[in-house]
DSSP file (Angstrom, degrees, kcal/mol; ACC not computed):
  #  RESIDUE AA STRUCTURE BP1 BP2  ACC     N-H-->O    O-->H-N    N-H-->O    O-->H-N    TCO  KAPPA ALPHA  PHI   PSI    X-CA   Y-CA   Z-CA
    1    1 A M              0   0    0      0, 0.0     3,-0.1     0, 0.0     0, 0.0   0.000 360.0 360.0 360.0 142.7    0.0    0.0    0.0
    2    2 A A        -     0   0    0      1,-0.1     2,-0.8     0, 0.0     0, 0.0  -0.242 360.0 -86.0 -62.4 156.4    1.3    3.5   -0.7
    3    3 A Q        -     0   0    0      2,-0.0     2,-0.5     1,-0.0    -1,-0.1  -0.548  48.6-164.8 -71.1 108.1    2.5    5.5    2.2
    4    4 A V        -     0   0    0     -2,-0.8     6,-0.1     1,-0.1    -1,-0.0  -0.835   9.3-158.8 -97.9 129.1   -0.7    7.1    3.6
    5    5 A K  S    S+     0   0    0     -2,-0.5    -1,-0.1     1,-0.0     3,-0.0   0.876  71.6  66.6 -76.4 -39.0    0.0   10.0    6.0
    6    6 A K     >  -     0   0    0      1,-0.1     4,-2.0     2,-0.0     3,-0.2  -0.721  68.0-149.7 -93.8 129.7   -3.3   10.1    7.8
    7    7 A P  H  > S+     0   0    0      0, 0.0     4,-2.7     0, 0.0     5,-0.2   0.839  97.1  58.0 -64.2 -32.0   -4.2    7.2   10.1
    8    8 A A  H  > S+     0   0    0      2,-0.2     4,-2.0     1,-0.2     5,-0.1   0.906 108.0  46.0 -64.8 -40.7   -7.9    7.7    9.5
    9    9 A V  H  > S+     0   0    0      2,-0.2     4,-2.3     1,-0.2    -1,-0.2   0.919 113.0  50.2 -67.0 -43.1   -7.5    7.3    5.7
   10   10 A R  H  X S+     0   0    0     -4,-2.0     4,-2.4     1,-0.2    -2,-0.2   0.913 111.0  49.0 -61.6 -43.3   -5.3    4.2    6.2
   11   11 A D  H  X S+     0   0    0     -4,-2.7     4,-2.2     1,-0.2    -1,-0.2   0.886 110.2  51.2 -64.5 -38.9   -7.9    2.7    8.5
   12   12 A A  H  X S+     0   0    0     -4,-2.0     4,-2.2     2,-0.2    -1,-0.2   0.909 110.7  48.5 -64.7 -41.8  -10.7    3.4    6.0
   13   13 A I  H  X S+     0   0    0     -4,-2.3     4,-2.5     1,-0.2    -2,-0.2   0.924 111.9  49.0 -64.3 -44.5   -8.7    1.8    3.2
   14   14 A L  H  X S+     0   0    0     -4,-2.4     4,-2.3     1,-0.2    -1,-0.2   0.876 110.4  51.3 -63.8 -37.3   -8.0   -1.3    5.3
   15   15 A K  H  X S+     0   0    0     -4,-2.2     4,-2.4     2,-0.2    -1,-0.2   0.915 111.0  47.7 -66.0 -42.6  -11.6   -1.6    6.3
   16   16 A I  H  X S+     0   0    0     -4,-2.2     4,-2.5     1,-0.2     5,-0.2   0.925 113.2  48.4 -63.4 -44.4  -12.8   -1.5    2.7
   17   17 A N  H  X S+     0   0    0     -4,-2.5     4,-2.1     1,-0.2    -2,-0.2   0.898 112.1  48.9 -63.8 -40.2  -10.2   -4.0    1.6
   18   18 A T  H  X S+     0   0    0     -4,-2.3     4,-2.0     2,-0.2    -2,-0.2   0.924 113.1  46.7 -65.6 -44.9  -11.1   -6.4    4.5
   19   19 A D  H  X S+     0   0    0     -4,-2.4     4,-2.0     1,-0.2    -2,-0.2   0.920 114.4  46.1 -64.2 -44.5  -14.8   -6.2    3.7
   20   20 A S  H  X S+     0   0    0     -4,-2.5     4,-2.4     1,-0.2    -1,-0.2   0.852 110.5  54.0 -70.1 -33.1  -14.4   -6.7   -0.1
   21   21 A T  H  X S+     0   0    0     -4,-2.1     4,-2.3    -5,-0.2    -1,-0.2   0.922 108.6  48.8 -66.2 -43.1  -12.0   -9.6    0.5
   22   22 A N  H  X S+     0   0    0     -4,-2.0     4,-2.0     1,-0.2    -2,-0.2   0.916 112.9  47.4 -62.2 -43.2  -14.5  -11.4    2.7
   23   23 A L  H  X S+     0   0    0     -4,-2.0     4,-2.3     1,-0.2     5,-0.2   0.909 110.9  51.5 -65.2 -41.8  -17.3  -10.9    0.2
   24   24 A A  H  X S+     0   0    0     -4,-2.4     4,-2.5     1,-0.2    -1,-0.2   0.898 110.3  49.1 -63.5 -40.1  -15.1  -12.1   -2.7
   25   25 A L  H  X S+     0   0    0     -4,-2.3     4,-1.9     2,-0.2    -1,-0.2   0.889 109.8  51.6 -66.7 -38.4  -14.2  -15.3   -0.8
   26   26 A Q  H  X S+     0   0    0     -4,-2.0     4,-1.8     2,-0.2    -2,-0.2   0.923 112.8  44.7 -64.1 -43.5  -17.8  -16.0    0.0
   27   27 A V  H  X S+     0   0    0     -4,-2.3     4,-1.8     1,-0.2    -2,-0.2   0.909 111.1  54.1 -66.2 -41.4  -18.8  -15.6   -3.6
   28   28 A A  H  < S+     0   0    0     -4,-2.5    -1,-0.2     1,-0.2    -2,-0.2   0.833 113.0  43.1 -63.9 -32.2  -15.8  -17.7   -4.8
   29   29 A L  H  X S+     0   0    0     -4,-1.9     4,-1.1     2,-0.2    -1,-0.2   0.782 109.7  57.6 -81.3 -27.8  -16.8  -20.5   -2.5
   30   30 A L  H  X S+     0   0    0     -4,-1.8     4,-2.4    -5,-0.2     5,-0.2   0.857  97.3  61.3 -71.6 -35.6  -20.5  -20.3   -3.3
   31   31 A I  H  X S+     0   0    0     -4,-1.8     4,-2.3     1,-0.2    -1,-0.2   0.932 106.0  43.2 -62.8 -49.3  -20.1  -20.9   -7.0
   32   32 A P  H  > S+     0   0    0      0, 0.0     4,-2.4     0, 0.0    -1,-0.2   0.855 112.6  54.8 -65.8 -31.2  -18.5  -24.4   -6.8
   33   33 A I  H  X S+     0   0    0     -4,-1.1     4,-2.2     2,-0.2    -2,-0.2   0.934 110.0  45.7 -65.2 -44.1  -21.1  -25.4   -4.2
   34   34 A I  H  X S+     0   0    0     -4,-2.4     4,-2.4     2,-0.2    -1,-0.2   0.912 112.7  50.8 -64.1 -42.4  -23.9  -24.4   -6.5
   35   35 A A  H  X S+     0   0    0     -4,-2.3     4,-2.2     1,-0.2    -2,-0.2   0.899 110.5  49.7 -62.8 -40.6  -22.3  -26.2   -9.4
   36   36 A G  H  X S+     0   0    0     -4,-2.4     4,-2.3     2,-0.2    -1,-0.2   0.902 110.6  49.2 -64.7 -41.4  -21.9  -29.3   -7.3
   37   37 A L  H  X S+     0   0    0     -4,-2.2     4,-2.5     2,-0.2    -2,-0.2   0.897 110.5  50.5 -65.6 -39.9  -25.5  -29.3   -6.2
   38   38 A L  H  X S+     0   0    0     -4,-2.4     4,-2.1     2,-0.2    -2,-0.2   0.910 111.3  48.9 -64.2 -41.0  -26.7  -28.8   -9.8
   39   39 A G  H  X S+     0   0    0     -4,-2.2     4,-2.2     2,-0.2    -2,-0.2   0.898 111.2  49.7 -64.1 -40.7  -24.6  -31.8  -10.9
   40   40 A F  H  X S+     0   0    0     -4,-2.3     4,-2.2     2,-0.2    -2,-0.2   0.916 110.8  49.2 -64.4 -42.9  -25.9  -33.9   -8.1
   41   41 A M  H  X S+     0   0    0     -4,-2.5     4,-2.1     1,-0.2    -2,-0.2   0.885 110.8  51.0 -64.6 -37.5  -29.5  -33.0   -8.9
   42   42 A T  H  X S+     0   0    0     -4,-2.1     4,-2.1     2,-0.2    -1,-0.2   0.905 109.5  49.9 -65.6 -41.0  -28.9  -33.9  -12.6
   43   43 A S  H  X S+     0   0    0     -4,-2.2     4,-1.4     2,-0.2    -2,-0.2   0.885 110.4  49.8 -66.6 -37.4  -27.4  -37.3  -11.7
   44   44 A V  H  X S+     0   0    0     -4,-2.2     4,-0.8     1,-0.2    -1,-0.2   0.907 111.3  49.6 -66.0 -40.5  -30.4  -38.1   -9.5
   45   45 A R  H >< S+     0   0    0     -4,-2.1     3,-0.6     1,-0.2     4,-0.5   0.875 108.1  53.7 -65.2 -36.9  -32.7  -37.1  -12.3
   46   46 A M  H >< S+     0   0    0     -4,-2.1     3,-0.7     1,-0.2    -1,-0.2   0.794  99.5  62.2 -70.9 -27.3  -30.8  -39.3  -14.8
   47   47 A M  H 3< S+     0   0    0     -4,-1.4    -1,-0.2     1,-0.2    -2,-0.2   0.811 103.3  50.5 -66.0 -28.1  -31.1  -42.4  -12.5
   48   48 A R  T << S+     0   0    0     -4,-0.8    -1,-0.2    -3,-0.6    -2,-0.2   0.605  86.5 102.5 -87.5 -11.3  -34.8  -42.2  -12.9
   49   49 A L  S <  S-     0   0    0     -3,-0.7     2,-0.1    -4,-0.5     3,-0.1  -0.499  76.3-117.3 -73.6 140.2  -34.9  -42.0  -16.7
   50   50 A P        -     0   0    0      0, 0.0     2,-0.2     0, 0.0    -1,-0.1  -0.391  33.5 -98.0 -73.6 155.3  -35.8  -45.3  -18.5
   51   51 A D        -     0   0    0      1,-0.1     2,-0.5    -2,-0.1     0, 0.0  -0.474  38.0-117.9 -70.0 142.8  -33.3  -46.9  -20.8
   52   52 A I        -     0   0    0     -2,-0.2    -1,-0.1    -3,-0.1    -3,-0.0  -0.712  22.6-142.4 -85.4 128.1  -33.8  -46.1  -24.4
   53   53 A K        -     0   0    0     -2,-0.5     2,-0.1     1,-0.0    -1,-0.0  -0.790  19.9-122.0 -91.9 127.9  -34.5  -49.2  -26.5
   54   54 A P        -     0   0    0      0, 0.0     2,-0.1     0, 0.0    -1,-0.0  -0.400  25.8-123.1 -69.0 144.2  -33.0  -49.2  -30.0
   55   55 A S     >  -     0   0    0      1,-0.1     4,-1.4    -2,-0.1     3,-0.3  -0.476  17.1-117.4 -84.8 160.1  -35.4  -49.5  -32.9
   56   56 A A  H  > S+     0   0    0      1,-0.2     4,-2.2     2,-0.2     5,-0.2   0.835 111.8  59.2 -66.0 -33.6  -35.0  -52.2  -35.5
   57   57 A S  H  > S+     0   0    0      1,-0.2     4,-1.9     2,-0.2    -1,-0.2   0.847 103.9  50.9 -68.1 -32.3  -34.4  -49.7  -38.3
   58   58 A V  H  > S+     0   0    0     -3,-0.3     4,-1.8     2,-0.2    -1,-0.2   0.902 110.0  50.0 -69.9 -40.6  -31.4  -48.3  -36.6
   59   59 A E  H  X S+     0   0    0     -4,-1.4     4,-1.4     1,-0.2    -2,-0.2   0.904 111.7  48.3 -64.0 -41.1  -29.9  -51.9  -36.1
   60   60 A A  H  X S+     0   0    0     -4,-2.2     4,-1.1     1,-0.2    -1,-0.2   0.885 111.1  50.3 -67.8 -38.2  -30.5  -52.7  -39.8
   61   61 A A  H  < S+     0   0    0     -4,-1.9    -1,-0.2     1,-0.2    -2,-0.2   0.847 108.4  53.0 -69.0 -33.4  -28.9  -49.4  -40.9
   62   62 A A  H  < S+     0   0    0     -4,-1.8    -1,-0.2     1,-0.2    -2,-0.2   0.831 108.9  48.6 -72.3 -31.7  -25.8  -50.0  -38.8
   63   63 A L  H  <        0   0    0     -4,-1.4    -1,-0.2    -5,-0.1    -2,-0.2   0.677 360.0 360.0 -83.5 -17.4  -25.2  -53.5  -40.2
   64   64 A G     <        0   0    0     -4,-1.1    -3,-0.2    -5,-0.1    -4,-0.1   0.443 360.0 360.0  95.8 360.0  -25.5  -52.3  -43.8
């Protein structure tokens, strides 16, 4: 930090930096938690989906 002459100004700058750092860390931790929860919900939803049965026309086309 640049050399600030007045202690009141220095204290104000440190308070702003401390507050913004805490908020940035909270947001940075919240994003992976939300992504993990969305992935978990998607995996639970996929377990309940029925298996897709291939149609006969697709099997015939694949064999030539």
